[in-house]
Structures are given as C-alpha cells and as structure tokens.
N, C-alpha and C positions, 0 to 999 in steps of 0.2 A: 103583504094579505099573512095571515095567522095560518099556520099548518096543522089541520085536525085531522084524525084517525078515527073512525069507526070499529069499535069492538063490541058485539053482541049487546046490541041496546046502548053504550055507553060513549062516548065521543073524548079524543084526549085532544089538547091545543098545545101548539109548541111555539109560543112567539119567537120574535126576532128582539134582540138587546136593543134595538133602536124602535121599538114598539112598544108603547104602552097598554097592559091592557087590564081592564076591570070588565069583574066577573059578578054577579047579582044572580042569588039563588032564592027566589019568594021576596023578592026584594029586599032584601038583604046583602050589602057588600062581602064577597068570601073571598075575593082575589083580588089584588089592586097594586101594579107596578111592570117595570121592564122587564121582557125574557123570561115569561111567566111559561111555566109547564103543568098540566094540571089536568085529571079527569073529571067530568061530567058528566049531565042528564042533558040533554038537548030540550027537553019538553020543560023543564024547572030552570032554563038557565038564561040570564041576557049579558050577553058580551057585547065589550065595545074595544074597539083597537084604533089609539089615538099616536100616530107619529110623533114621535120626540128628536130627529133627526134635523140638522140644517138642509131647510128646500129652497131651490131657486124658484123665482118666482119670474119669469120677462113679459114683459108687457108692450104694447105699443100703440099710441093712442094719439090721436088730432088734436091740435090745438090753434088758436088763432092771435096773434100778436095783436098790437098797437093799432099799426097800420093795415090792419085785416088782410094778413097774408097768413095761410094755413102753414103749420109745420107739421112735420110728424115727430115724434119725441117716441124714442127707443130707450128703455130705462130695465132693470133690473132688482129684485128686492130679494135680498135672503133674509128667512124669519124662523123662525121656530116656534114650537107650541111650547110655552114652559111652564104651565097648569093644565095635565093632562084632564082633571077631575072636573073644572072648569068648561075647558074645552068641549067633553063630553056630555056637559049639562047645559052648552049654548048651542052645538052644532051636534047633528046626527052621524058620530061615528060609530053606530053599533053594527056589528056582522053577523050575517047568518052562523048557526050555532051547525049548524051539517057542513056548510061550504067554508065558512070564512071568510067571505066577501062581503065587503059593504053592501047594506040596504039603500045609503041613499049615496049623494056626491058630497061628500064634509069640505073634500081640497077643492073643488069646485067653488062651492059657496066662499070657501076663506079667499079663494086667488080674485072671486069677484067683489068681497069687500076690499083687500088692499088695491086692486086697481083702481077702484071707484074712490079709493080716498086719494091714492097718488094722482089723481087725473084731477080732482078736484083743486089741489095744491099747486099742482102744474100749470092750470088754464089759471088761474089767478093770476100765478106771479109775469103769465107770457103775456096776457091781455093787457098787461100795462108797460109792455117792452117792445118797443121796435123791431123789426127784422133783423137790421144788420146788430143791431147790440145783443139780441138774443142769438143769432149765429156765430157771436165773438164771444160773449159770456154766459150765455143762457145755460149751457150745461152745467157751470158752478152754480148758478144764482138757483136753478130748477133742480139740483139734487140738494142744497141746502135748504131749499123749501119742503119740498117735500120729507127731508129727513126731520124737519122741524114739525110737518105738520103729523106724521106716525107718531111722534113723542106726544105731541098736546091729543092725540086722538082718544078719548077715552073707551070706544068700543074694542081698542083689542086687548088692553090690559082684564076689560070684563069678559073676553073671550080666550083668556088666557095664552095672547100672542105676544110674543117679544119679536122686534123688529130689530135685526143681528147689521146690517147692512144694505145701504142703498146706493146704487149707481146708474146713473145718466151715460147712456151711450154715446148717442147721437140726438140730435135736433136737426133736421131736413125739411127744407123749403120743397114747393113741389117741382116738378123735373122743369115744366118752363122757367119757373123762377131761377130754379139753380142755374140754367143755362144760363139764363141772362146776367145774373151775378157773376158766374164763371167768365163770362164773354169779358169783362177791362182786364180782369187779371190776366186772362190769357195773353189777350192782345200785347198786356205792359211786359210778359214775360216773353211773347215772340218777339215783342222790340228790341228787350235786352239779350234774347238771342241773335237778333240780327245786329244788333250793334256790337256784341260778342264778336260775330262773324265777320264783320267788315273790320273791327278792331285787329282781328286774327289775319285778314288779309292785307290788313295796311303793315300790320308789322312784319308778314311773311314777302311782301311787295319790298319793304323799306330792308329787310334783312338781303333780299335775293338783289337789291340794287346795292346793296355795301360790298355783297359778294364780288358782283360784276367789276365795280371801282377796284376792289383789290385785284382781282384777276387782272384789270388792265392794267393797273400801278405795278402789279408786278411782271406782267409783259415790258409795258415799254422802261422798269427799271433792268429786266432782263436785257434788250436790247441797247437800251444802254451800255450794260458791261460786256457785252459778245462786241459792241464796238470799241469799247475800251480794251478789250482782249484782243479785238484785231489789229488795232493802233500799236499794243504794246508789243504784237507778236510780228509787227511790219516793223517795228523800230526796232525789236532785240535783232531779226534776222539782219537787218540794215546795218545794225553795230557790228553783228558777228562778221557779216562779208566784210565791212573796213576794218575789222580787226583781224582778219584773215589774209586782207589784201596786206594790209600794215606788216602782217607778222611774214607771208612771204615776201614782199621787199627788203623787210629787216634780213631774212632768210636769203633772198638771194644775193645784199650789197653783202652780208657775210659770205659767201659762197663765193660770190665773185672776189670780195677780197682774200679770202684763203687762197683762191685761183691765182691772182696776182702774184700774192707774196710766194704761194709754192711754185709759181713760174719762176720771179725773182729770182729766188733760192734756189731751183733748180740751173738758172742762169749762171747765177754767182757760183754755183757749184761745178757748173761745166767749164765756166771762167777760167776759175781757180785749178780745175782740173785740169784743163789744157793748159794755163799756164806751168801748173805742174809738169805736164810733160814734154809739153816745150823747153822747158829750165831741166826738165832730166834728160831730154836727146838731146839738147844743147851740149850739157855736160858730157852725155857720152861721145857726143862728136870730138868735143875739144879732147877727151881723153884717150879717145881713137886716132885725133890727127896726126901726132908722132910716134904712131906705131907704124911697125916696118906691114907690108902684105903679108908677108907668110903668118906673122901672128895675126893679122885680121883673118887669113883664109882660115885659121885654127880655130878662132873665136866663132866664125861662121859655119863652121862643121860641128863645132861644139853645140850651138845654136839651134842648127840643124839637126843634130842628135837628139837633143831635148823635145823637139819638135816632133819626133818619126813616133811611129806607132812600136810599141813592144815587139821586138823580136826574138823567139826563144831561139831559134837556132841558124844560122847563118853559112851557107857552102858557097864559100869563092875560088871558082877556077881559074886557073893561071893566067889564061887571055883575060879575065877579066882584071886582073890584078895588074897584068900589064898595060893593058890600057889604060888603068887609073894612074897608074904612075907616070904613065909618059906625059897623060895632061898635065898633072900636075908639075911636071918638068918643063912642059911647053909654057906654062903659066907664070914661071919665073922671068 
C-alpha cells in the first residue's frame, strides 16, 4: 500500500520500489513507474498501484483419478506482473487517493484466475491416471502439465502476468485410502524388521554358542595342560628324588671308601709306627744289653732328669745326701 501524506488540500504519495504507480489527472497519464514520489490533488487524481515483485500463490484443490479415488493436490505458483499497464487496465488496481488502499481485491481475482487454470490442467491429467501411478509419478506429470497449461493460456499474457515457476508439493489420497495403502508397506517393513531381529538374534545365539564352545575348549585344553603339568611335576619330583638318592648313594659310597681308606691308612701308619717303635725299642734294648748297671742307672737318671719339671733352686740337706749315697751304694 502506498504511503500518502496530507498537506493543506494536497496529497503526497510515496511508492515502494516493488510497486508500479500510475497517476491519471483528468484522464491524462501524469506519472507512470515504480517507486515514484509526487504531490497531487485527490479530487482530480486517479491512482493505480500494481505490485511488480515475485509473488507466491499456494493452492490446494481436490481431483479424482481414473479409478475414482479422490486426491488432494498441493501446489505453489510463483508469478509476477510483467506489464503493469495491461494489468491495471484489465484488473482493478486503483487505490483511494486519501488512504492509499486498494478499492477492490485485484490480487484475489488474480489468484482465482491462476488457481482455476492450474486446477483445470491438473484435473485433466489426473482423470486419466490411476491412483497408484498418480502417487508414484503424479507430482512430476501434474507439474509439467500445469506449467505447459500456464504457458499456453492466452489470458495470462493478456492480463500482463508472467509465470515464473510451478511446484507441486504433494498428491495425497483420502485418509482411509492412505492408511489402506500404507498397511502393506508397513507390514512389509515390519516383516523386514522382524526378519532382521530374528537374524540378529540368531547371529547373537550363534556367537554365544561359539563363545561357549571356545570357553569350553579353553577349559578342556587348560585341564589337559594342568594334567600334563601335574604329571611333569611328579616325573620331575621322582627324577629329583632318584637323582638325590643316587647322589646320596654315591656320596655315602665315597664317604665309606674314604673312611675305609683313611682307616687302612691310619692302621698302616699305626702298624708302621708300631714297627718303627718296636724296632727302635729293640735296637735300644740291644744297645743297652751290654752296658753295665751303673751306666744304665746314669742313663735312667738322665732320662728322669729330662722329664722332671724345671727347678729354679734346690736345697739339699746333709741328711738327704747321706741317705741318697747310701742307696746308691746298696744298689751296687
């Protein structure tokens, strides 16, 4: 809507860059273009405001397929007014010179025109298409047919309208039909999910069985190894005992042999010592056989003196010396 300001019987209009303003004064076109700004008198001015920006028109309508099933078509049409002068001449885009508001509803008329045109072509293509095909390929076929219908529609250029794009958002059947169509797919999906669940469980069970078998095999192998270890330990202990016994036997035999040899050596040494002593004694006796008694007494005294303890001082009284000399004289 144009921005209009009042000043002392005059009006000032300031339009937007996306709005095409046409100003007629007494039947003569005075201003024509987008984004204008000018003064005018409301009693002599005839103003039109035509939007020239791209606009989106959302539409929803019902159609019937070849198998008599109702579907809802959701589409969006992007359009623009390419010739504002023609559009202002064909549709009522006039605005109140005092408020700047449209006197009529030109955009509603334009939307009705576009909706009816799109509906006509969509109904034509869906009426020859079964529901199953429409749900699969209907969006593309409807969009192409509607776009071709807009391009071939003579009323649009005659109204100054240019179609920028056509988009068909969805084709939806009635809720009951949609639920019925979803049921097989859901059942199949559920079956696939159940199959996947069963397969996953089977795989899990198989893995658990494999793990249990591996654990059992590990336990059996461990038991076998423990049995071998026990046998080996027994063998080692028995071998160690045998080796210790053999070593003790060898050690005892060696000790006995050494003891016997030592005893024999000691006996031999004692025998030889005894023989040597006997020989020495015999020689000693042979030597003293021919010696007189006085000499033997002297030797005996010498030997006795050698065996007596050390005497630092000796006091001999006359009585002792007299008795000793008397004994020595008697022994002769």
